[in-house]
N, C-alpha and C positions, 0 to 999 in steps of 0.2 A: 503494501498499500505505498504509494510515493506521495507524502505528505508530511510538513512541516509545522509542528506546533507554533502559536504565535505565545509567547510570553505573556506579551502586553494584556490578552482577552481571557477570562475565564474557560480553564480548562476543558471543564465539562463541556459546555455549549459549544469549542471547539469539535470535541470528539464525537459529539452528539451530531453536529450539522454532516460532519466527516460520514459517519456510520448514518445518516439518511438518506443523504446523497448517493450513498453506494447501494443502499435499499434501492430506491428508486432509478436508478441509471444500471440495476443490473448485474453488478457486481458481486453483491450476495441474492442470493436465489432463495425463491419462497421454500421455507420449511430448513435452511441451511441453519445451521447451529452457528451461535454468534458466542464464543469461547473468551469470556473476562482475560485471562490469563495473554491471550495471545492475542487478543486488539492491544492490549495493553503492552504488548513488547515490540509489535509493529509501530505504535504511533509513539513509542519511546517517551510513555507516561506512566504514572503508578495507574494501580488498578479503579484507585476510589473515583477518579472522574468517569473512567470507562463504566463504572458500574451507575453513576447518575446518570451517562448519556443512556445506556441500556433501559432503565428505569423512565425514561421520558419517552423511549419509543413505544416503551409497553402500555403507556399510558396513550401515546396515539394511535395505539393498534395497527404500527407499523413491526413490530416484532409482539410475542405471546410467550408465556412462560410454557413447556410440556415437559411434564415427566423428569420437574427439575431442571429444565435445560432451558436456557432465552436461545427460542428461533425465532427466523423472517415469517413472520404472518403468511400465511398459506391458503388463504381465501377459498370458502366453499362456495358454494351458487345461494344458500341462504344468505352467505355474509353479503355477496355481490346485491342480493334482489334486495337486504334490508337498506342498503346505504342508497340505491338506487331510487325504493319508495321515499327514502327522505328526500330524495333530489329532484324528484318529481312534482313534490308539495312545495320546498320552499324554492327552487330556481324558476318554478314556472310563475310562482305569484313573484317574487323579486322583476322577471321580465314585465308583469301586468304593470307591475310599481313605478318601474325605469320609463315604463311609457309616457308615461306625466312627469317624471323627475328629474330623468337625465338633463345634462349639464350638457352645454358646448362642447367642451371640451375633454369628458366622456366618450360624447358622440366621436370623436374623431378620434381616440385612444382605439373605438372598437371598429372604425374603420381602419384605423393601419393595422388593426391585427388581423384580421380580413384579407388587408391586403398581402401582408406577409405571409399568412398561410396559403393564400394560391400560389408563391413562390418557393413555396416548403412543400407543396405536392409536388412539383415539377419536378422538384429536386431528391421527392421521396427520402425527404430525412424526416425519420419517424421521430426519432426522441426528439427533435426541434417540433414537431406537429404536436406531442403531447403537450407540450411549454406552451404552446400559443392556444392549443383548446383550453387549457386551465385558465389563461390569461384573459380570455374571450367569458369563460364563464365568470371569473372574477368580476371582472369588470360590469359584466351586467349587474352582479349583487351589489356593487359598490354604486351602480346607477340609480338603485331602488331606494337607497334613502333610510332605509330602517335598519333601525343599530341591533334592535335584536334578533330581525333576522341573520343582519350580517354576521353575528357571532355565533348562532347556529352553523351558518354554511365555513366561517373560520377555522369553527371544532373539529370538521370532517373534512376541509379543503385538500390536507396532505394524503389522507387518505383516497378522496379521490384522484388525486394524481397518481398515485399507486394502482389503483386498478386499473386507468386507465394504459399505465405503462404494461401491465401484467397481459392485455389483450390486443396489444401493439401489432401482434401475428394477424388479426382478423381483417382482412383486406377492408369489408365495408364501413368500418370505422375511418379509416385512413381517405378513402374516394368521396363518402357522403360529407363528409363535416363542412367542407366549404357551400355546401348547396344547400345544408339544413341551418349553418347558423345566417347564410344568406335573406331565408326565411322570417328571422328573426329581426333582422337589420332592418328588412322593410317594412314592416309592422312597427317598428319603432320609428323606422323614419316617419310614420304617418300619425305617431301618436296614439296607434290603437292596440290598448291596453288588452282587449279580450283576445285580437291577434297574437298578441307576443305570447300571452300565454301561452294561446294554444300550441303554438310554432315552438317553443321550448319544452313541452310536455313532450308533444312528438318526438320531435330532436330524443329527448333520452328515454322515451318509451323503448326507439328503437336498437339504442344502444344496450336495452335491457333485454331483447328479444334476440340481438345477436348475441350478446353471453351468455344464457341459455342456450341455443343450440350449438357455441362452441362447447360449453360444459358438454353436454350430452353428447356432441361428438367425442372428445376427451375420454369419458365414459364408456361409452361405445368401443374408442380405442384399447384401451386397456382390459376391456374383458375380453376383446378377442388376443391378446399376448400371452 
């Protein structure tokens, strides 16, 4: 693990960020054991900040304790379903509210994300695509200007990004994201809250259906082995 600890910043936060990024970019795979002593040696730090970082990862559900060991969280279909049911509720409502509350600066940021998404799709940069998808949804939530809704979204935003990265191999998510985001943008441009709600709801619902199909196919492949 090529990373240099900066002593001017709290060690636990640095270690947390390194491990979090490692989980999100696929360096640590779902179900992989995160060994405290090994990580401390790789990062050239004591075990205490590693332990604190692992605790924070467990709180965010990027890691979990299984049979006494800390492992990268490996979500089941039920885990996906629960998160996406929550997304259907809060992000669709955020889109509805954003239609009437969005500022010009927020609108311009959404347009910039959409333009870059088109470029990234042509380059087939899957990792960057997930980052832009995350940014698009976060910007819509920010534009709703409802602090309680934003707080709920913030609590699961990292988990949303993690789940999205886990399903990168599903081609439909990559090819449809631009047109589906455009439907949301078109509704926001018209200040049509109901249409924005519907566009966001159908966008997230389609992802749920894609995940269900992928999990079913993965289960079938495992049964054949």
